[in-house]
N, C-alpha and C positions, 0 to 999 in steps of 0.2 A: 556308806562304808561297805566293804566287801564282807561276805559272810566268813566268820571265823569258827572253825570246828570246835574250838575250846570255849566258846561262849555258852552261857547257861541256856538250858532248854526251856527256861521259864517263858511263858507266853505274855504275861502282864506284870507290870511293876507298879506299886503304889507310889504316890507322890513322895511319901516319906523315904522309900527306898531310893528313888531317883535323887532326892536331895542329899542323902548319905553318899551316894556314888560320887557326887560332885562336890561334897563338903560345902553345901550352900543351904540357905533357908528355903523352906517350902514356898514362901512368898515369892522368891526369885523364880522358882520353877513355874508358878502360876503366871507371873509377870511375863516371862519369856514365851509361855504358851499363848498369851494374848498378843504379844508383839510379833511373833514369827509364825507365819501361816504353814510352815513345814512341820510344826508340832500339832498333832491331831489326836489327843488321847480319847479313848472310849470312856464312857461313863456308865457305871452300873445303876441299878434302880435307886440306890441311895444318893446318887450324884457324885460318888467318889471317882476320881480320875484313875484310869487304868492305862499305863503307858506301854507301848509295844517296843520290841527291840529296835525297830526303825526310828521310833521317837527318841530312844536312848542314843542311837547313832547321830541323829540330828542335834541332840543336846551336846554331844561331843564336839560337833562342828561349831555350834554357836559358842560354847564355852571356850574353844580354841581361839575363835575370832575376838570375842569380847574380853575375856579374862586373861588370856595368855598373850595375845598379840596387840591388845589395847585398842581395838576398834570401838567406835561409838555404836550404839544400836542402829542408827541410820546407816552408818558405814558398813556394818555387818550385813544389813538387809541388802544394800546395793551390791556388795561383793557376792552374796549368794545369788542375786538375780543375774549378775554379769557372767559368772562362771562357777556354778556349783560343783562341777566335776573337779576343777582345780582345787577348790577349797576343801573338798572331801579328800582328795589325794594328799594334800598337805597335812590335814588332820590325821590321816592314817599314818603318815610318816612320823609325825610327832609322837603319836601313841606308841608306835613300835620302838622308837628311840627311847622313850621313857621306860618301856619294859626291859629293853636291853640294859639301860643304866641301872635299873633296879636289880637285875640279875647279876651284873658285874659287881655292884655294891654288896650284894648278898654273898657272892663268891669271895670277895675281898675280906669280908668280915669273918667268914668261916675258915679262911686260911690262917688268919692271925691268931 
């Protein structure tokens, strides 16, 4: 995904923070890490996973394919191999549309 000037300046995210971002269990984050080679968290001396913003962006892509568009894991892997740029672009569009919807809903609520 392209860099967004409004994204957090945080360098690393814990597995718990990533799970909260996507409203999933930490076990799913670990599972996707093992299934998709585009997820490469660093590990500290204790062995805790530290995810970068690039990892988060990749999770957005995987989440879009698997949870929102209904791809199987194998289908998502194939789609990423075939054309990652297209998948990334589609995930960005979906993300922007969701932000616009939220903004419009917030405006609608504040007007009432």
